[in-house]
N, CA, C and O atoms as a Tripos MOL2 file, in Angstrom:
@<TRIPOS>MOLECULE
protein
  276   275    69     0     0
PROTEIN
NO_CHARGES

@<TRIPOS>ATOM
      1 N          13.8450   -0.0840  -16.4380 N.3       1 MET1
      2 CA         12.7990    0.3430  -15.8910 C.3       1 MET1
      3 C          11.5230   -0.5240  -15.9270 C.2       1 MET1
      4 O          11.2570   -1.2090  -16.9140 O.2       1 MET1
      5 N          10.6980   -0.4800  -14.7740 N.am      2 ASN2
      6 CA          9.6750   -1.2350  -14.4750 C.3       2 ASN2
      7 C           8.3350   -0.7510  -15.0840 C.2       2 ASN2
      8 O           8.0360    0.3480  -14.6150 O.2       2 ASN2
      9 N           7.4270   -1.2240  -15.9850 N.am      3 GLU3
     10 CA          6.3860   -0.8350  -16.3970 C.3       3 GLU3
     11 C           5.4050   -1.3520  -15.7100 C.2       3 GLU3
     12 O           5.3380   -2.5780  -15.6160 O.2       3 GLU3
     13 N           4.4180   -0.4990  -15.0720 N.am      4 ILE4
     14 CA          3.4120   -0.9520  -14.3610 C.3       4 ILE4
     15 C           1.9790   -0.9740  -15.3040 C.2       4 ILE4
     16 O           1.5720   -0.0570  -16.0170 O.2       4 ILE4
     17 N           1.3890   -2.2180  -15.0960 N.am      5 LYS5
     18 CA          0.0810   -2.3930  -15.8630 C.3       5 LYS5
     19 C          -1.1280   -2.3100  -15.2260 C.2       5 LYS5
     20 O          -1.7500   -3.3330  -14.9430 O.2       5 LYS5
     21 N          -1.6150   -1.0020  -14.9160 N.am      6 ILE6
     22 CA         -2.7050   -0.7960  -14.0820 C.3       6 ILE6
     23 C          -3.9990   -1.1130  -14.7030 C.2       6 ILE6
     24 O          -5.0330   -1.0740  -14.0370 O.2       6 ILE6
     25 N          -3.9880   -1.4560  -16.0710 N.am      7 ASN7
     26 CA         -5.1380   -2.0700  -16.7590 C.3       7 ASN7
     27 C          -5.3350   -3.4550  -16.4310 C.2       7 ASN7
     28 O          -6.4070   -3.9700  -16.7490 O.2       7 ASN7
     29 N          -4.3050   -4.2550  -15.7370 N.am      8 GLY8
     30 CA         -4.6660   -5.5910  -15.3570 C.3       8 GLY8
     31 C          -5.4260   -5.7840  -14.1000 C.2       8 GLY8
     32 O          -5.7500   -6.9360  -13.8140 O.2       8 GLY8
     33 N          -5.7630   -4.7800  -13.2870 N.am      9 LEU9
     34 CA         -6.4640   -4.7700  -11.9370 C.3       9 LEU9
     35 C          -7.6480   -4.5610  -12.0830 C.2       9 LEU9
     36 O          -7.9890   -3.6600  -12.8500 O.2       9 LEU9
     37 N          -8.5170   -5.2480  -11.4630 N.am     10 THR10
     38 CA        -10.0900   -4.8820  -11.2100 C.3      10 THR10
     39 C         -10.2400   -3.6130  -10.5640 C.2      10 THR10
     40 O          -9.3220   -3.0840   -9.9380 O.2      10 THR10
     41 N         -11.5640   -3.0350  -10.7240 N.am     11 GLU11
     42 CA        -11.8230   -1.4860  -10.0140 C.3      11 GLU11
     43 C         -11.7240   -1.5810   -8.7410 C.2      11 GLU11
     44 O         -11.2840   -0.6110   -8.1250 O.2      11 GLU11
     45 N         -12.2110   -3.0870   -7.8580 N.am     12 LYS12
     46 CA        -12.0430   -3.2690   -6.6440 C.3      12 LYS12
     47 C         -10.4290   -3.2540   -6.1860 C.2      12 LYS12
     48 O         -10.0540   -2.6480   -5.1820 O.2      12 LYS12
     49 N          -9.7540   -3.8190   -6.8440 N.am     13 GLU13
     50 CA         -8.3170   -3.9750   -6.6390 C.3      13 GLU13
     51 C          -7.6620   -2.6250   -6.7620 C.2      13 GLU13
     52 O          -6.8870   -2.3370   -5.8500 O.2      13 GLU13
     53 N          -7.8470   -1.6770   -7.8010 N.am     14 THR14
     54 CA         -7.5150   -0.5980   -7.9990 C.3      14 THR14
     55 C          -7.9420    0.5250   -6.7430 C.2      14 THR14
     56 O          -7.1830    1.3880   -6.3020 O.2      14 THR14
     57 N          -9.1340    0.3140   -6.3670 N.am     15 GLY15
     58 CA         -9.8160    1.2390   -5.1330 C.3      15 GLY15
     59 C          -9.2290    0.7550   -3.8580 C.2      15 GLY15
     60 O          -8.9010    1.6000   -3.0260 O.2      15 GLY15
     61 N          -9.0340   -0.6880   -3.5730 N.am     16 TYR16
     62 CA         -7.8050   -1.0220   -2.3960 C.3      16 TYR16
     63 C          -6.7320   -0.2630   -2.2340 C.2      16 TYR16
     64 O          -6.4140    0.3750   -1.2310 O.2      16 TYR16
     65 N          -6.0130   -0.3760   -3.5660 N.am     17 LEU17
     66 CA         -4.7870   -0.0070   -3.5130 C.3      17 LEU17
     67 C          -4.5600    1.4710   -3.3150 C.2      17 LEU17
     68 O          -3.6630    1.7950   -2.5370 O.2      17 LEU17
     69 N          -5.2380    2.3750   -3.9000 N.am     18 VAL18
     70 CA         -5.4310    3.6180   -3.8060 C.3      18 VAL18
     71 C          -5.7190    4.2770   -2.6790 C.2      18 VAL18
     72 O          -5.1230    5.2790   -2.2840 O.2      18 VAL18
     73 N          -6.8800    3.5880   -1.9920 N.am     19 GLY19
     74 CA         -7.4240    3.8910   -0.6670 C.3      19 GLY19
     75 C          -6.1930    3.5730    0.3840 C.2      19 GLY19
     76 O          -5.9510    4.3190    1.3330 O.2      19 GLY19
     77 N          -5.5810    2.5930    0.1520 N.am     20 PHE20
     78 CA         -4.5100    2.1540    1.0890 C.3      20 PHE20
     79 C          -3.3680    3.0100    1.0470 C.2      20 PHE20
     80 O          -2.7600    3.3970    2.0450 O.2      20 PHE20
     81 N          -3.0440    3.3450   -0.3460 N.am     21 PHE21
     82 CA         -2.0370    4.5270   -0.1950 C.3      21 PHE21
     83 C          -2.3460    5.8010    0.3270 C.2      21 PHE21
     84 O          -1.5430    6.4120    1.0330 O.2      21 PHE21
     85 N          -3.4710    6.2450    0.0210 N.am     22 ILE22
     86 CA         -3.9280    7.3100    0.7800 C.3      22 ILE22
     87 C          -4.1520    7.3780    2.2700 C.2      22 ILE22
     88 O          -3.9340    8.4280    2.8750 O.2      22 ILE22
     89 N          -4.5750    6.3050    2.8740 N.am     23 GLY23
     90 CA         -4.3130    6.2680    4.3280 C.3      23 GLY23
     91 C          -2.9980    5.9080    4.8990 C.2      23 GLY23
     92 O          -2.6220    6.4260    5.9500 O.2      23 GLY23
     93 N          -2.2340    4.9910    4.2170 N.am     24 ASP24
     94 CA         -0.8920    4.5220    5.0430 C.3      24 ASP24
     95 C           0.1000    4.3990    3.7730 C.2      24 ASP24
     96 O           0.8890    3.4550    3.8110 O.2      24 ASP24
     97 N           0.1420    5.2750    2.6270 N.am     25 GLY25
     98 CA          1.1550    5.1770    1.8050 C.3      25 GLY25
     99 C           2.0770    6.6730    1.7630 C.2      25 GLY25
    100 O           1.7250    7.7520    2.2380 O.2      25 GLY25
    101 N           3.2800    6.3750    1.0810 N.am     26 TYR26
    102 CA          4.2700    7.3930    1.2310 C.3      26 TYR26
    103 C           4.8140    7.2520   -0.2830 C.2      26 TYR26
    104 O           5.0100    6.1690   -0.8330 O.2      26 TYR26
    105 N           5.0370    8.5820   -0.8990 N.am     27 TYR27
    106 CA          5.8200    8.7670   -2.5800 C.3      27 TYR27
    107 C           6.8800    9.4810   -2.1510 C.2      27 TYR27
    108 O           6.8600   10.3570   -1.2870 O.2      27 TYR27
    109 N           7.9830    9.0200   -2.8870 N.am     28 PHE28
    110 CA          9.2370    9.7950   -2.7640 C.3      28 PHE28
    111 C           9.7910    9.8170   -4.3800 C.2      28 PHE28
    112 O           9.6850    8.8360   -5.1160 O.2      28 PHE28
    113 N          10.3200   10.9440   -4.7420 N.am     29 HIS29
    114 CA         11.0500   10.8140   -6.2190 C.3      29 HIS29
    115 C          12.2580   11.9450   -5.8780 C.2      29 HIS29
    116 O          12.2350   12.9860   -5.2220 O.2      29 HIS29
    117 N          13.4600   11.1670   -6.7270 N.am     30 SER30
    118 CA         14.5310   11.9610   -6.4940 C.3      30 SER30
    119 C          14.6950   12.4210   -7.9100 C.2      30 SER30
    120 O          14.9560   11.6130   -8.8020 O.2      30 SER30
    121 N          14.5490   13.6910   -8.1330 N.am     31 LYS31
    122 CA         14.9470   14.1290   -9.4200 C.3      31 LYS31
    123 C          16.3290   13.8840   -9.8290 C.2      31 LYS31
    124 O          16.5730   13.6840  -11.0190 O.2      31 LYS31
    125 N          17.2000   13.8810   -9.0000 N.am     32 LYS32
    126 CA         18.9260   13.8840   -9.2710 C.3      32 LYS32
    127 C          18.9290   12.4870   -9.8900 C.2      32 LYS32
    128 O          19.4710   12.3520  -10.9870 O.2      32 LYS32
    129 N          18.3300   11.3600   -9.2420 N.am     33 ASP33
    130 CA         18.7050    9.9050   -9.8600 C.3      33 ASP33
    131 C          17.7310    9.4450  -10.5230 C.2      33 ASP33
    132 O          17.9170    8.3250  -10.9990 O.2      33 ASP33
    133 N          16.4660   10.0710  -10.7730 N.am     34 ARG34
    134 CA         15.2110    9.7070  -11.5810 C.3      34 ARG34
    135 C          14.7130    8.5630  -10.8120 C.2      34 ARG34
    136 O          14.2160    7.6510  -11.4730 O.2      34 ARG34
    137 N          14.7480    8.4600   -9.7240 N.am     35 HIS35
    138 CA         14.2210    7.3190   -8.5160 C.3      35 HIS35
    139 C          12.9640    7.5580   -8.1910 C.2      35 HIS35
    140 O          12.6930    8.7060   -7.8390 O.2      35 HIS35
    141 N          12.0860    6.7230   -8.2210 N.am     36 TYR36
    142 CA         10.5440    6.6420   -7.8190 C.3      36 TYR36
    143 C          10.3150    5.7450   -6.4770 C.2      36 TYR36
    144 O          10.6930    4.5800   -6.5990 O.2      36 TYR36
    145 N           9.9370    5.9860   -5.6260 N.am     37 MET37
    146 CA          9.7410    4.8370   -4.3780 C.3      37 MET37
    147 C           8.2160    5.2740   -3.7520 C.2      37 MET37
    148 O           7.8700    6.3930   -3.3750 O.2      37 MET37
    149 N           7.4520    4.0580   -3.7680 N.am     38 VAL38
    150 CA          6.1600    4.1320   -2.9860 C.3      38 VAL38
    151 C           6.3850    3.1520   -1.7400 C.2      38 VAL38
    152 O           6.7600    1.9870   -1.8690 O.2      38 VAL38
    153 N           6.1210    3.7410   -0.5830 N.am     39 GLU39
    154 CA          5.9410    2.5060    0.5780 C.3      39 GLU39
    155 C           4.7860    2.9630    1.1950 C.2      39 GLU39
    156 O           4.3310    4.1030    1.2870 O.2      39 GLU39
    157 N           4.3060    1.6950    1.6810 N.am     40 PHE40
    158 CA          3.3480    1.5630    2.8570 C.3      40 PHE40
    159 C           3.5470    0.8170    3.9760 C.2      40 PHE40
    160 O           4.2150   -0.2150    4.0380 O.2      40 PHE40
    161 N           2.8560    1.4460    5.0160 N.am     41 CYS41
    162 CA          3.3070    1.3370    6.2900 C.3      41 CYS41
    163 C           2.2470    0.3330    7.0160 C.2      41 CYS41
    164 O           1.1050    0.7320    7.2440 O.2      41 CYS41
    165 N           2.6830   -1.0460    7.3880 N.am     42 PHE42
    166 CA          1.9860   -1.9540    8.0260 C.3      42 PHE42
    167 C           2.2550   -2.2210    9.3700 C.2      42 PHE42
    168 O           3.3980   -2.1120    9.8150 O.2      42 PHE42
    169 N           0.9800   -2.6780   10.2870 N.am     43 SER43
    170 CA          1.5040   -3.1810   11.5470 C.3      43 SER43
    171 C           1.8210   -4.7100   11.4960 C.2      43 SER43
    172 O           1.0580   -5.5700   11.0540 O.2      43 SER43
    173 N           2.9970   -4.9030   11.9890 N.am     44 SER44
    174 CA          3.3500   -6.3270   12.0930 C.3      44 SER44
    175 C           2.5020   -7.1250   12.9400 C.2      44 SER44
    176 O           2.5310   -8.3450   12.7830 O.2      44 SER44
    177 N           1.7560   -6.6240   13.8090 N.am     45 ILE45
    178 CA          0.7810   -7.5520   14.5720 C.3      45 ILE45
    179 C          -0.5870   -7.5330   13.9140 C.2      45 ILE45
    180 O          -1.2000   -8.5970   14.0130 O.2      45 ILE45
    181 N          -1.1960   -6.5510   13.2630 N.am     46 ASN46
    182 CA         -2.6600   -6.5010   12.7780 C.3      46 ASN46
    183 C          -2.7620   -6.4960   11.3400 C.2      46 ASN46
    184 O          -3.8900   -6.7550   10.9210 O.2      46 ASN46
    185 N          -1.8670   -6.2660   10.4710 N.am     47 ASP47
    186 CA         -1.8870   -6.1060    9.1290 C.3      47 ASP47
    187 C          -1.3470   -7.1120    8.1540 C.2      47 ASP47
    188 O          -1.1830   -6.7610    6.9850 O.2      47 ASP47
    189 N          -1.0240   -8.4770    8.5820 N.am     48 GLY48
    190 CA         -0.4350   -9.4400    7.8420 C.3      48 GLY48
    191 C          -1.0390   -9.6640    6.6070 C.2      48 GLY48
    192 O          -0.4400   -9.7730    5.5370 O.2      48 GLY48
    193 N          -2.7630   -9.7570    6.8620 N.am     49 LYS49
    194 CA         -3.3310  -10.2810    5.7630 C.3      49 LYS49
    195 C          -3.5720   -9.0440    4.6970 C.2      49 LYS49
    196 O          -3.7750   -9.2600    3.5030 O.2      49 LYS49
    197 N          -3.5270   -7.8030    5.2360 N.am     50 ILE50
    198 CA         -3.5770   -6.5610    4.2170 C.3      50 ILE50
    199 C          -2.2970   -6.7520    3.4860 C.2      50 ILE50
    200 O          -2.3820   -6.7220    2.2580 O.2      50 ILE50
    201 N          -1.0630   -6.9530    4.0450 N.am     51 ALA51
    202 CA          0.1280   -6.8370    3.3580 C.3      51 ALA51
    203 C           0.2230   -7.9900    2.3190 C.2      51 ALA51
    204 O           0.8550   -7.9170    1.2650 O.2      51 ALA51
    205 N          -0.4640   -9.0260    2.7380 N.am     52 GLU52
    206 CA         -0.3450  -10.2230    1.7270 C.3      52 GLU52
    207 C          -1.2440   -9.8080    0.3620 C.2      52 GLU52
    208 O          -0.9200  -10.1160   -0.7850 O.2      52 GLU52
    209 N          -2.4200   -9.0580    0.7280 N.am     53 LYS53
    210 CA         -3.3860   -8.6260   -0.2150 C.3      53 LYS53
    211 C          -2.5870   -7.6310   -1.2880 C.2      53 LYS53
    212 O          -2.4640   -7.8500   -2.4930 O.2      53 LYS53
    213 N          -2.1130   -6.5760   -0.6090 N.am     54 ILE54
    214 CA         -1.3640   -5.5230   -1.0380 C.3      54 ILE54
    215 C          -0.4160   -6.2550   -2.2940 C.2      54 ILE54
    216 O          -0.3450   -6.0120   -3.4990 O.2      54 ILE54
    217 N           0.1970   -7.1600   -1.5080 N.am     55 GLY55
    218 CA          1.5280   -7.9250   -2.4350 C.3      55 GLY55
    219 C           0.9730   -8.6650   -3.6880 C.2      55 GLY55
    220 O           1.5740   -8.7140   -4.7620 O.2      55 GLY55
    221 N          -0.2770   -9.2540   -3.4300 N.am     56 ILE56
    222 CA         -0.7570   -9.9430   -4.7300 C.3      56 ILE56
    223 C          -1.1160   -8.9780   -5.6800 C.2      56 ILE56
    224 O          -0.9780   -9.2960   -6.8610 O.2      56 ILE56
    225 N          -1.6820   -7.5250   -5.3270 N.am     57 ILE57
    226 CA         -2.0820   -6.6580   -6.3050 C.3      57 ILE57
    227 C          -0.7860   -6.0080   -7.0870 C.2      57 ILE57
    228 O          -0.7510   -5.6010   -8.2480 O.2      57 ILE57
    229 N           0.2480   -6.0320   -6.1250 N.am     58 LEU58
    230 CA          1.5500   -5.4980   -6.9990 C.3      58 LEU58
    231 C           1.9130   -6.4190   -7.7010 C.2      58 LEU58
    232 O           2.1560   -6.0140   -8.8380 O.2      58 LEU58
    233 N           2.1140   -7.7730   -7.5390 N.am     59 ASN59
    234 CA          2.3690   -8.7740   -8.3360 C.3      59 ASN59
    235 C           1.5290   -8.5420   -9.7140 C.2      59 ASN59
    236 O           2.1460   -8.6670  -10.7720 O.2      59 ASN59
    237 N           0.2810   -8.2410   -9.7390 N.am     60 LYS60
    238 CA         -0.5570   -8.4150  -10.7740 C.3      60 LYS60
    239 C          -0.2750   -6.9540  -11.6320 C.2      60 LYS60
    240 O          -0.6560   -6.8130  -12.7950 O.2      60 LYS60
    241 N           0.3510   -6.0430  -10.9770 N.am     61 LEU61
    242 CA          0.8660   -4.8150  -11.6130 C.3      61 LEU61
    243 C           2.0180   -4.9520  -12.2890 C.2      61 LEU61
    244 O           2.2990   -4.1770  -13.2020 O.2      61 LEU61
    245 N           2.9400   -6.1030  -11.8650 N.am     62 GLY62
    246 CA          4.2650   -6.3110  -12.4350 C.3      62 GLY62
    247 C           5.3280   -5.4580  -11.6040 C.2      62 GLY62
    248 O           6.5150   -5.4560  -11.9300 O.2      62 GLY62
    249 N           4.8500   -4.7410  -10.5270 N.am     63 ALA63
    250 CA          5.6640   -3.9350   -9.7280 C.3      63 ALA63
    251 C           6.9670   -4.7570   -8.9820 C.2      63 ALA63
    252 O           6.8120   -5.9460   -8.7040 O.2      63 ALA63
    253 N           8.1450   -4.1290   -8.6990 N.am     64 LYS64
    254 CA          8.8690   -4.9240   -7.7900 C.3      64 LYS64
    255 C           8.5200   -4.2230   -6.5960 C.2      64 LYS64
    256 O           8.0790   -3.0730   -6.6010 O.2      64 LYS64
    257 N           8.7340   -4.9770   -5.4760 N.am     65 TYR65
    258 CA          8.5000   -4.7150   -3.9490 C.3      65 TYR65
    259 C           9.3800   -5.6690   -3.2480 C.2      65 TYR65
    260 O           9.7760   -6.7780   -3.6050 O.2      65 TYR65
    261 N           9.6310   -4.8940   -2.0110 N.am     66 PHE66
    262 CA         10.0830   -5.9160   -1.1210 C.3      66 PHE66
    263 C           9.6190   -5.4340    0.5320 C.2      66 PHE66
    264 O           9.2780   -4.2760    0.7720 O.2      66 PHE66
    265 N           9.6590   -6.2570    1.3430 N.am     67 ILE67
    266 CA          9.0010   -6.3310    2.3480 C.3      67 ILE67
    267 C          10.1270   -6.3600    3.5570 C.2      67 ILE67
    268 O          10.9080   -7.3060    3.6560 O.2      67 ILE67
    269 N          10.1390   -5.1830    4.5140 N.am     68 ILE68
    270 CA         11.1580   -5.0490    5.7190 C.3      68 ILE68
    271 C          10.3410   -5.4650    6.8070 C.2      68 ILE68
    272 O           9.1520   -5.1630    6.9090 O.2      68 ILE68
    273 N          10.9300   -6.1030    7.5570 N.am     69 LYS69
    274 CA         10.0440   -6.6590    8.9680 C.3      69 LYS69
    275 C          10.9730   -6.0970    9.9870 C.2      69 LYS69
    276 O          10.7390   -6.2500   11.1860 O.2      69 LYS69
@<TRIPOS>BOND
     1     1     2 1
     2     2     3 1
     3     3     4 2
     4     3     5 am
     5     5     6 1
     6     6     7 1
     7     7     8 2
     8     7     9 am
     9     9    10 1
    10    10    11 1
    11    11    12 2
    12    11    13 am
    13    13    14 1
    14    14    15 1
    15    15    16 2
    16    15    17 am
    17    17    18 1
    18    18    19 1
    19    19    20 2
    20    19    21 am
    21    21    22 1
    22    22    23 1
    23    23    24 2
    24    23    25 am
    25    25    26 1
    26    26    27 1
    27    27    28 2
    28    27    29 am
    29    29    30 1
    30    30    31 1
    31    31    32 2
    32    31    33 am
    33    33    34 1
    34    34    35 1
    35    35    36 2
    36    35    37 am
    37    37    38 1
    38    38    39 1
    39    39    40 2
    40    39    41 am
    41    41    42 1
    42    42    43 1
    43    43    44 2
    44    43    45 am
    45    45    46 1
    46    46    47 1
    47    47    48 2
    48    47    49 am
    49    49    50 1
    50    50    51 1
    51    51    52 2
    52    51    53 am
    53    53    54 1
    54    54    55 1
    55    55    56 2
    56    55    57 am
    57    57    58 1
    58    58    59 1
    59    59    60 2
    60    59    61 am
    61    61    62 1
    62    62    63 1
    63    63    64 2
    64    63    65 am
    65    65    66 1
    66    66    67 1
    67    67    68 2
    68    67    69 am
    69    69    70 1
    70    70    71 1
    71    71    72 2
    72    71    73 am
    73    73    74 1
    74    74    75 1
    75    75    76 2
    76    75    77 am
    77    77    78 1
    78    78    79 1
    79    79    80 2
    80    79    81 am
    81    81    82 1
    82    82    83 1
    83    83    84 2
    84    83    85 am
    85    85    86 1
    86    86    87 1
    87    87    88 2
    88    87    89 am
    89    89    90 1
    90    90    91 1
    91    91    92 2
    92    91    93 am
    93    93    94 1
    94    94    95 1
    95    95    96 2
    96    95    97 am
    97    97    98 1
    98    98    99 1
    99    99   100 2
   100    99   101 am
   101   101   102 1
   102   102   103 1
   103   103   104 2
   104   103   105 am
   105   105   106 1
   106   106   107 1
   107   107   108 2
   108   107   109 am
   109   109   110 1
   110   110   111 1
   111   111   112 2
   112   111   113 am
   113   113   114 1
   114   114   115 1
   115   115   116 2
   116   115   117 am
   117   117   118 1
   118   118   119 1
   119   119   120 2
   120   119   121 am
   121   121   122 1
   122   122   123 1
   123   123   124 2
   124   123   125 am
   125   125   126 1
   126   126   127 1
   127   127   128 2
   128   127   129 am
   129   129   130 1
   130   130   131 1
   131   131   132 2
   132   131   133 am
   133   133   134 1
   134   134   135 1
   135   135   136 2
   136   135   137 am
   137   137   138 1
   138   138   139 1
   139   139   140 2
   140   139   141 am
   141   141   142 1
   142   142   143 1
   143   143   144 2
   144   143   145 am
   145   145   146 1
   146   146   147 1
   147   147   148 2
   148   147   149 am
   149   149   150 1
   150   150   151 1
   151   151   152 2
   152   151   153 am
   153   153   154 1
   154   154   155 1
   155   155   156 2
   156   155   157 am
   157   157   158 1
   158   158   159 1
   159   159   160 2
   160   159   161 am
   161   161   162 1
   162   162   163 1
   163   163   164 2
   164   163   165 am
   165   165   166 1
   166   166   167 1
   167   167   168 2
   168   167   169 am
   169   169   170 1
   170   170   171 1
   171   171   172 2
   172   171   173 am
   173   173   174 1
   174   174   175 1
   175   175   176 2
   176   175   177 am
   177   177   178 1
   178   178   179 1
   179   179   180 2
   180   179   181 am
   181   181   182 1
   182   182   183 1
   183   183   184 2
   184   183   185 am
   185   185   186 1
   186   186   187 1
   187   187   188 2
   188   187   189 am
   189   189   190 1
   190   190   191 1
   191   191   192 2
   192   191   193 am
   193   193   194 1
   194   194   195 1
   195   195   196 2
   196   195   197 am
   197   197   198 1
   198   198   199 1
   199   199   200 2
   200   199   201 am
   201   201   202 1
   202   202   203 1
   203   203   204 2
   204   203   205 am
   205   205   206 1
   206   206   207 1
   207   207   208 2
   208   207   209 am
   209   209   210 1
   210   210   211 1
   211   211   212 2
   212   211   213 am
   213   213   214 1
   214   214   215 1
   215   215   216 2
   216   215   217 am
   217   217   218 1
   218   218   219 1
   219   219   220 2
   220   219   221 am
   221   221   222 1
   222   222   223 1
   223   223   224 2
   224   223   225 am
   225   225   226 1
   226   226   227 1
   227   227   228 2
   228   227   229 am
   229   229   230 1
   230   230   231 1
   231   231   232 2
   232   231   233 am
   233   233   234 1
   234   234   235 1
   235   235   236 2
   236   235   237 am
   237   237   238 1
   238   238   239 1
   239   239   240 2
   240   239   241 am
   241   241   242 1
   242   242   243 1
   243   243   244 2
   244   243   245 am
   245   245   246 1
   246   246   247 1
   247   247   248 2
   248   247   249 am
   249   249   250 1
   250   250   251 1
   251   251   252 2
   252   251   253 am
   253   253   254 1
   254   254   255 1
   255   255   256 2
   256   255   257 am
   257   257   258 1
   258   258   259 1
   259   259   260 2
   260   259   261 am
   261   261   262 1
   262   262   263 1
   263   263   264 2
   264   263   265 am
   265   265   266 1
   266   266   267 1
   267   267   268 2
   268   267   269 am
   269   269   270 1
   270   270   271 1
   271   271   272 2
   272   271   273 am
   273   273   274 1
   274   274   275 1
   275   275   276 2
@<TRIPOS>SUBSTRUCTURE
     1 MET1         2 RESIDUE 1 A MET
     2 ASN2         6 RESIDUE 1 A ASN
     3 GLU3        10 RESIDUE 1 A GLU
     4 ILE4        14 RESIDUE 1 A ILE
     5 LYS5        18 RESIDUE 1 A LYS
     6 ILE6        22 RESIDUE 1 A ILE
     7 ASN7        26 RESIDUE 1 A ASN
     8 GLY8        30 RESIDUE 1 A GLY
     9 LEU9        34 RESIDUE 1 A LEU
    10 THR10       38 RESIDUE 1 A THR
    11 GLU11       42 RESIDUE 1 A GLU
    12 LYS12       46 RESIDUE 1 A LYS
    13 GLU13       50 RESIDUE 1 A GLU
    14 THR14       54 RESIDUE 1 A THR
    15 GLY15       58 RESIDUE 1 A GLY
    16 TYR16       62 RESIDUE 1 A TYR
    17 LEU17       66 RESIDUE 1 A LEU
    18 VAL18       70 RESIDUE 1 A VAL
    19 GLY19       74 RESIDUE 1 A GLY
    20 PHE20       78 RESIDUE 1 A PHE
    21 PHE21       82 RESIDUE 1 A PHE
    22 ILE22       86 RESIDUE 1 A ILE
    23 GLY23       90 RESIDUE 1 A GLY
    24 ASP24       94 RESIDUE 1 A ASP
    25 GLY25       98 RESIDUE 1 A GLY
    26 TYR26      102 RESIDUE 1 A TYR
    27 TYR27      106 RESIDUE 1 A TYR
    28 PHE28      110 RESIDUE 1 A PHE
    29 HIS29      114 RESIDUE 1 A HIS
    30 SER30      118 RESIDUE 1 A SER
    31 LYS31      122 RESIDUE 1 A LYS
    32 LYS32      126 RESIDUE 1 A LYS
    33 ASP33      130 RESIDUE 1 A ASP
    34 ARG34      134 RESIDUE 1 A ARG
    35 HIS35      138 RESIDUE 1 A HIS
    36 TYR36      142 RESIDUE 1 A TYR
    37 MET37      146 RESIDUE 1 A MET
    38 VAL38      150 RESIDUE 1 A VAL
    39 GLU39      154 RESIDUE 1 A GLU
    40 PHE40      158 RESIDUE 1 A PHE
    41 CYS41      162 RESIDUE 1 A CYS
    42 PHE42      166 RESIDUE 1 A PHE
    43 SER43      170 RESIDUE 1 A SER
    44 SER44      174 RESIDUE 1 A SER
    45 ILE45      178 RESIDUE 1 A ILE
    46 ASN46      182 RESIDUE 1 A ASN
    47 ASP47      186 RESIDUE 1 A ASP
    48 GLY48      190 RESIDUE 1 A GLY
    49 LYS49      194 RESIDUE 1 A LYS
    50 ILE50      198 RESIDUE 1 A ILE
    51 ALA51      202 RESIDUE 1 A ALA
    52 GLU52      206 RESIDUE 1 A GLU
    53 LYS53      210 RESIDUE 1 A LYS
    54 ILE54      214 RESIDUE 1 A ILE
    55 GLY55      218 RESIDUE 1 A GLY
    56 ILE56      222 RESIDUE 1 A ILE
    57 ILE57      226 RESIDUE 1 A ILE
    58 LEU58      230 RESIDUE 1 A LEU
    59 ASN59      234 RESIDUE 1 A ASN
    60 LYS60      238 RESIDUE 1 A LYS
    61 LEU61      242 RESIDUE 1 A LEU
    62 GLY62      246 RESIDUE 1 A GLY
    63 ALA63      250 RESIDUE 1 A ALA
    64 LYS64      254 RESIDUE 1 A LYS
    65 TYR65      258 RESIDUE 1 A TYR
    66 PHE66      262 RESIDUE 1 A PHE
    67 ILE67      266 RESIDUE 1 A ILE
    68 ILE68      270 RESIDUE 1 A ILE
    69 LYS69      274 RESIDUE 1 A LYS
């Protein structure tokens, strides 16, 4: 299990992550597998810097993530 350390983020980082999730995020939970997944949708043309910033925040959280191009 991957433990998320939300207290390690600044208020600005938390707001950025939550705001981006609300605007371009998706949440999935499989009760059968007890699997949780959060996805963000980025434009490969315009959102490179945003994706990089989200990656930095997710690293601070200790979250496992991957990028599909």
